[in-house]
Short mmCIF file of the C-alpha atoms (twelve columns), coordinates in Angstrom:
data_MODEL
# 
_entry.id   MODEL 
# 
loop_
_atom_site.group_PDB 
_atom_site.id 
_atom_site.type_symbol 
_atom_site.label_atom_id 
_atom_site.label_alt_id 
_atom_site.label_comp_id 
_atom_site.label_asym_id 
_atom_site.label_seq_id 
_atom_site.Cartn_x 
_atom_site.Cartn_y 
_atom_site.Cartn_z 
_atom_site.pdbx_PDB_model_num 
ATOM 1   C CA . MET A 1   -11.402 6.041  -2.686  1 
ATOM 2   C CA . ASN A 2   -8.807  4.547  -1.032  1 
ATOM 3   C CA . ASN A 3   -8.645  6.645  2.095   1 
ATOM 4   C CA . ASN A 4   -5.942  5.114  4.259   1 
ATOM 5   C CA . LEU A 5   -3.872  5.860  1.058   1 
ATOM 6   C CA . LEU A 6   -5.065  9.537  0.468   1 
ATOM 7   C CA . GLN A 7   -4.055  9.919  4.087   1 
ATOM 8   C CA . GLN A 8   -0.423  8.743  3.916   1 
ATOM 9   C CA . ILE A 9   -0.263  11.033 0.371   1 
ATOM 10  C CA . GLU A 10  -1.699  13.994 2.487   1 
ATOM 11  C CA . LYS A 11  0.851   13.021 5.412   1 
ATOM 12  C CA . TYR A 12  4.129   12.865 3.344   1 
ATOM 13  C CA . LYS A 13  2.626   16.559 1.733   1 
ATOM 14  C CA . ILE A 14  5.261   16.194 -1.413  1 
ATOM 15  C CA . VAL A 15  4.793   13.592 -4.149  1 
ATOM 16  C CA . PRO A 16  8.062   13.276 -6.265  1 
ATOM 17  C CA . VAL A 17  6.869   13.283 -9.845  1 
ATOM 18  C CA . VAL A 18  9.833   11.207 -11.600 1 
ATOM 19  C CA . LYS A 19  10.812  10.434 -15.089 1 
ATOM 20  C CA . VAL A 20  12.742  7.089  -15.509 1 
ATOM 21  C CA . GLU A 21  14.628  6.515  -18.804 1 
ATOM 22  C CA . ARG A 22  16.128  3.368  -17.717 1 
ATOM 23  C CA . ALA A 23  13.875  0.944  -15.444 1 
ATOM 24  C CA . GLY A 24  17.382  -0.178 -14.050 1 
ATOM 25  C CA . ASP A 25  17.661  3.178  -12.435 1 
ATOM 26  C CA . ALA A 26  14.287  2.735  -10.155 1 
ATOM 27  C CA . GLY A 27  15.968  0.786  -7.440  1 
ATOM 28  C CA . ARG A 28  18.544  3.281  -6.351  1 
ATOM 29  C CA . LEU A 29  15.993  6.110  -7.051  1 
ATOM 30  C CA . CYS A 30  13.860  4.666  -4.645  1 
ATOM 31  C CA . GLU A 31  16.187  4.200  -2.611  1 
ATOM 32  C CA . ALA A 32  17.557  7.632  -2.225  1 
ATOM 33  C CA . LEU A 33  13.787  8.840  -2.029  1 
ATOM 34  C CA . CYS A 34  13.040  6.509  0.957   1 
ATOM 35  C CA . THR A 35  16.650  7.417  2.805   1 
ATOM 36  C CA . GLY A 36  15.574  10.968 2.313   1 
ATOM 37  C CA . GLY A 37  12.504  10.722 3.773   1 
ATOM 38  C CA . LEU A 38  9.609   10.296 0.746   1 
ATOM 39  C CA . PRO A 39  8.535   7.045  0.300   1 
ATOM 40  C CA . VAL A 40  6.416   7.455  -2.017  1 
ATOM 41  C CA . ALA A 41  6.830   8.270  -6.144  1 
ATOM 42  C CA . GLU A 42  4.864   9.012  -9.191  1 
ATOM 43  C CA . ILE A 43  6.461   7.377  -11.924 1 
ATOM 44  C CA . THR A 44  5.561   8.978  -15.292 1 
ATOM 45  C CA . PHE A 45  4.196   7.208  -18.474 1 
ATOM 46  C CA . ARG A 46  6.745   9.587  -20.494 1 
ATOM 47  C CA . THR A 47  9.192   6.913  -21.409 1 
ATOM 48  C CA . PRO A 48  8.880   3.187  -22.663 1 
ATOM 49  C CA . ALA A 49  10.594  2.291  -19.152 1 
ATOM 50  C CA . ALA A 50  7.883   3.375  -17.004 1 
ATOM 51  C CA . ARG A 51  5.681   0.030  -16.669 1 
ATOM 52  C CA . GLU A 52  9.205   -2.188 -15.809 1 
ATOM 53  C CA . ALA A 53  10.223  0.830  -13.498 1 
ATOM 54  C CA . ILE A 54  6.928   0.548  -11.571 1 
ATOM 55  C CA . SER A 55  7.717   -3.041 -11.058 1 
ATOM 56  C CA . ALA A 56  11.173  -2.607 -9.906  1 
ATOM 57  C CA . ALA A 57  10.032  -0.283 -7.208  1 
ATOM 58  C CA . VAL A 58  6.850   -2.038 -6.396  1 
ATOM 59  C CA . LYS A 59  9.300   -5.386 -5.428  1 
ATOM 60  C CA . GLU A 60  12.203  -3.818 -4.040  1 
ATOM 61  C CA . PHE A 61  10.380  -1.246 -1.817  1 
ATOM 62  C CA . PRO A 62  7.328   -2.325 -0.622  1 
ATOM 63  C CA . GLN A 63  6.903   -0.038 1.838   1 
ATOM 64  C CA . MET A 64  6.770   2.689  -0.862  1 
ATOM 65  C CA . LEU A 65  3.586   4.600  -2.169  1 
ATOM 66  C CA . VAL A 66  4.024   3.894  -5.974  1 
ATOM 67  C CA . GLY A 67  1.771   5.321  -8.656  1 
ATOM 68  C CA . ALA A 68  1.750   5.940  -12.191 1 
ATOM 69  C CA . GLY A 69  1.629   9.274  -13.782 1 
ATOM 70  C CA . THR A 70  0.838   10.671 -17.559 1 
ATOM 71  C CA . ILE A 71  -2.153  8.118  -17.666 1 
ATOM 72  C CA . VAL A 72  -3.462  9.172  -20.985 1 
ATOM 73  C CA . ASN A 73  -5.679  6.220  -21.767 1 
ATOM 74  C CA . VAL A 74  -6.886  2.799  -20.225 1 
ATOM 75  C CA . GLU A 75  -4.003  0.619  -21.897 1 
ATOM 76  C CA . GLN A 76  -1.434  2.947  -19.866 1 
ATOM 77  C CA . ALA A 77  -3.793  2.443  -16.920 1 
ATOM 78  C CA . LYS A 78  -3.861  -1.287 -17.611 1 
ATOM 79  C CA . MET A 79  0.061   -1.491 -17.834 1 
ATOM 80  C CA . ALA A 80  0.529   0.899  -14.742 1 
ATOM 81  C CA . VAL A 81  -1.952  -1.794 -12.572 1 
ATOM 82  C CA . ASP A 82  -0.228  -4.811 -13.500 1 
ATOM 83  C CA . ALA A 83  3.291   -3.201 -12.753 1 
ATOM 84  C CA . GLY A 84  1.825   -2.920 -9.019  1 
ATOM 85  C CA . ALA A 85  0.559   1.006  -9.249  1 
ATOM 86  C CA . GLN A 86  -1.123  1.925  -6.227  1 
ATOM 87  C CA . PHE A 87  -2.371  5.173  -7.817  1 
ATOM 88  C CA . LEU A 88  -2.731  6.924  -10.729 1 
ATOM 89  C CA . VAL A 89  -2.248  10.195 -12.118 1 
ATOM 90  C CA . SER A 90  -3.881  12.117 -15.308 1 
ATOM 91  C CA . PRO A 91  -2.950  15.277 -16.527 1 
ATOM 92  C CA . GLY A 92  -6.505  15.619 -17.805 1 
ATOM 93  C CA . ILE A 93  -10.024 13.867 -17.558 1 
ATOM 94  C CA . SER A 94  -10.456 10.652 -19.594 1 
ATOM 95  C CA . ASP A 95  -13.817 9.374  -18.765 1 
ATOM 96  C CA . LYS A 96  -12.721 5.713  -19.666 1 
ATOM 97  C CA . VAL A 97  -9.754  5.893  -17.556 1 
ATOM 98  C CA . ILE A 98  -11.891 7.141  -14.613 1 
ATOM 99  C CA . GLU A 99  -14.301 4.338  -15.147 1 
ATOM 100 C CA . TYR A 100 -11.380 1.669  -15.083 1 
ATOM 101 C CA . ALA A 101 -9.862  3.239  -12.284 1 
ATOM 102 C CA . LEU A 102 -13.184 3.177  -10.187 1 
ATOM 103 C CA . ASN A 103 -14.032 -0.207 -11.354 1 
ATOM 104 C CA . GLN A 104 -10.463 -1.644 -10.139 1 
ATOM 105 C CA . ASN A 105 -10.944 0.264  -6.896  1 
ATOM 106 C CA . ILE A 106 -7.624  2.277  -7.784  1 
ATOM 107 C CA . MET A 107 -6.904  5.795  -6.203  1 
ATOM 108 C CA . ILE A 108 -6.986  8.418  -9.518  1 
ATOM 109 C CA . PHE A 109 -6.356  11.700 -9.541  1 
ATOM 110 C CA . PRO A 110 -7.468  13.425 -13.009 1 
ATOM 111 C CA . GLY A 111 -6.101  16.495 -14.103 1 
ATOM 112 C CA . VAL A 112 -8.315  19.734 -13.326 1 
ATOM 113 C CA . CYS A 113 -7.802  23.415 -13.888 1 
ATOM 114 C CA . THR A 114 -11.627 24.917 -14.699 1 
ATOM 115 C CA . PRO A 115 -14.931 24.559 -12.935 1 
ATOM 116 C CA . THR A 116 -16.270 22.600 -15.627 1 
ATOM 117 C CA . GLU A 117 -13.688 20.197 -15.124 1 
ATOM 118 C CA . VAL A 118 -14.000 20.015 -11.188 1 
ATOM 119 C CA . MET A 119 -17.487 19.278 -11.912 1 
ATOM 120 C CA . ARG A 120 -17.019 16.247 -13.893 1 
ATOM 121 C CA . ILE A 121 -14.728 14.601 -11.721 1 
ATOM 122 C CA . MET A 122 -17.307 15.140 -8.957  1 
ATOM 123 C CA . GLU A 123 -19.948 13.386 -11.058 1 
ATOM 124 C CA . TYR A 124 -17.539 10.289 -10.358 1 
ATOM 125 C CA . GLY A 125 -17.844 10.608 -6.806  1 
ATOM 126 C CA . LEU A 126 -13.912 12.268 -6.669  1 
ATOM 127 C CA . SER A 127 -13.037 14.563 -4.462  1 
ATOM 128 C CA . VAL A 128 -9.222  15.439 -4.959  1 
ATOM 129 C CA . GLY A 129 -7.997  16.498 -8.621  1 
ATOM 130 C CA . LYS A 130 -4.460  17.102 -9.960  1 
ATOM 131 C CA . PHE A 131 -4.418  20.931 -10.636 1 
ATOM 132 C CA . PHE A 132 -2.163  21.002 -13.490 1 
ATOM 133 C CA . PRO A 133 -0.393  22.866 -14.827 1 
ATOM 134 C CA . ALA A 134 -0.168  24.662 -11.525 1 
ATOM 135 C CA . GLN A 135 1.681   27.938 -12.079 1 
ATOM 136 C CA . GLN A 136 0.789   27.918 -15.649 1 
ATOM 137 C CA . TYR A 137 -3.121  28.265 -14.589 1 
ATOM 138 C CA . GLY A 138 -2.473  30.788 -12.225 1 
ATOM 139 C CA . GLY A 139 -1.312  28.525 -9.177  1 
ATOM 140 C CA . LEU A 140 -2.568  29.018 -5.714  1 
ATOM 141 C CA . SER A 141 -4.845  31.977 -6.492  1 
ATOM 142 C CA . THR A 142 -6.785  30.113 -9.020  1 
ATOM 143 C CA . ILE A 143 -6.957  26.886 -6.196  1 
ATOM 144 C CA . LYS A 144 -8.417  29.191 -4.179  1 
ATOM 145 C CA . ALA A 145 -11.090 30.771 -6.893  1 
ATOM 146 C CA . LEU A 146 -11.913 27.239 -7.200  1 
ATOM 147 C CA . SER A 147 -12.579 26.099 -3.634  1 
ATOM 148 C CA . ALA A 148 -15.033 28.764 -2.954  1 
ATOM 149 C CA . PRO A 149 -17.965 27.178 -4.970  1 
ATOM 150 C CA . PHE A 150 -16.557 23.856 -4.691  1 
ATOM 151 C CA . SER A 151 -15.832 23.720 -0.852  1 
ATOM 152 C CA . GLU A 152 -15.599 19.804 -0.953  1 
ATOM 153 C CA . MET A 153 -12.705 19.302 -3.185  1 
ATOM 154 C CA . ARG A 154 -9.377  19.482 -2.529  1 
ATOM 155 C CA . PHE A 155 -6.462  19.546 -4.887  1 
ATOM 156 C CA . MET A 156 -2.609  17.956 -5.635  1 
ATOM 157 C CA . PRO A 157 -1.507  20.802 -7.499  1 
ATOM 158 C CA . THR A 158 1.906   19.774 -9.868  1 
ATOM 159 C CA . GLY A 159 3.545   21.949 -12.511 1 
ATOM 160 C CA . GLY A 160 6.020   24.747 -11.818 1 
ATOM 161 C CA . ILE A 161 6.484   23.803 -7.949  1 
ATOM 162 C CA . GLY A 162 9.703   23.958 -6.452  1 
ATOM 163 C CA . ALA A 163 11.599  24.758 -3.291  1 
ATOM 164 C CA . ALA A 164 10.855  28.428 -3.665  1 
ATOM 165 C CA . ASN A 165 6.907   28.468 -3.314  1 
ATOM 166 C CA . VAL A 166 5.816   24.633 -1.853  1 
ATOM 167 C CA . LYS A 167 5.537   26.216 1.551   1 
ATOM 168 C CA . GLU A 168 2.988   28.750 -0.059  1 
ATOM 169 C CA . TYR A 169 0.580   25.767 -1.263  1 
ATOM 170 C CA . LEU A 170 0.725   23.375 1.493   1 
ATOM 171 C CA . ALA A 171 -0.136  26.519 3.701   1 
ATOM 172 C CA . PHE A 172 -3.530  26.603 2.131   1 
ATOM 173 C CA . PRO A 173 -5.754  23.694 3.530   1 
ATOM 174 C CA . LYS A 174 -7.415  22.300 0.532   1 
ATOM 175 C CA . ILE A 175 -4.225  21.259 -0.946  1 
ATOM 176 C CA . VAL A 176 -3.797  17.460 -0.201  1 
ATOM 177 C CA . ALA A 177 0.015   17.162 -1.465  1 
ATOM 178 C CA . CYS A 178 2.389   18.995 -4.164  1 
ATOM 179 C CA . GLY A 179 3.764   17.580 -7.057  1 
ATOM 180 C CA . GLY A 180 7.022   18.002 -7.790  1 
ATOM 181 C CA . SER A 181 9.956   17.047 -9.876  1 
ATOM 182 C CA . TRP A 182 12.819  19.484 -8.571  1 
ATOM 183 C CA . MET A 183 14.372  16.518 -6.144  1 
ATOM 184 C CA . VAL A 184 14.081  14.118 -9.013  1 
ATOM 185 C CA . ARG A 185 15.189  16.215 -12.187 1 
ATOM 186 C CA . PRO A 186 15.967  13.936 -15.043 1 
ATOM 187 C CA . GLU A 187 20.056  15.051 -15.322 1 
ATOM 188 C CA . LEU A 188 20.314  13.920 -11.531 1 
ATOM 189 C CA . ILE A 189 19.017  10.525 -12.271 1 
ATOM 190 C CA . ALA A 190 20.532  10.270 -15.405 1 
ATOM 191 C CA . GLY A 191 23.977  10.951 -14.146 1 
ATOM 192 C CA . GLY A 192 23.665  9.144  -11.191 1 
ATOM 193 C CA . ARG A 193 23.475  11.669 -8.719  1 
ATOM 194 C CA . TYR A 194 21.486  9.989  -5.889  1 
ATOM 195 C CA . ASP A 195 23.193  11.342 -3.264  1 
ATOM 196 C CA . GLU A 196 22.254  14.722 -4.676  1 
ATOM 197 C CA . ILE A 197 18.452  13.348 -4.691  1 
ATOM 198 C CA . ARG A 198 18.656  12.406 -1.063  1 
ATOM 199 C CA . ARG A 199 19.725  15.463 0.266   1 
ATOM 200 C CA . LEU A 200 17.164  17.441 -2.063  1 
ATOM 201 C CA . THR A 201 14.337  15.146 -0.860  1 
ATOM 202 C CA . GLU A 202 15.919  15.595 2.853   1 
ATOM 203 C CA . GLU A 203 15.454  19.514 2.092   1 
ATOM 204 C CA . ALA A 204 11.985  19.031 0.656   1 
ATOM 205 C CA . VAL A 205 10.500  16.726 3.429   1 
ATOM 206 C CA . SER A 206 11.763  19.860 5.854   1 
ATOM 207 C CA . LEU A 207 10.135  22.458 3.445   1 
ATOM 208 C CA . ALA A 208 7.142   20.531 4.274   1 
ATOM 209 C CA . GLY A 209 7.378   20.372 7.992   1 
ATOM 210 C CA . GLU A 210 8.107   23.463 8.598   1 
# 
């Protein structure tokens, strides 16, 4: 795993989880995130525009960490890597996706929420899992419970995390960073409300630094 990349994610503490309907929106969205202080994004493969949006983000904002989310098969993983994604995030565990990422030396955060799933990704030598969906699976209390037997495992919780609870998550040392979409809600992107995205990003950075 690329330790330098992981250290950068850990430094930012929050990873915006983005759903882009139009690839042409990627540039202004990334500009708003960078200006707001979060030069990192997980662009999800929940829309047909994901690959093109990742490619545009990488080309226009080379200073950003651009990852691909909602990777559920190898085909998506290949498209993401070909587009320039620097890390992959999956909602669950796919052995084929993990093996592909490791063979390509690409950082991957598979989704986990049970002891069995934690043990499965540990068998691949992975030490960070995406705890998803976080709030629905018990939130921070479950992460703390999992951390007891798996002391070397760390987590990037995503799902139901926002301005009201992100500080509580980040205060726990086993949390690498939190994934969140509250500053990049789809309606803000669709409406071209980039000033609001920048403002919410600045607010998120402030919360993470407190």
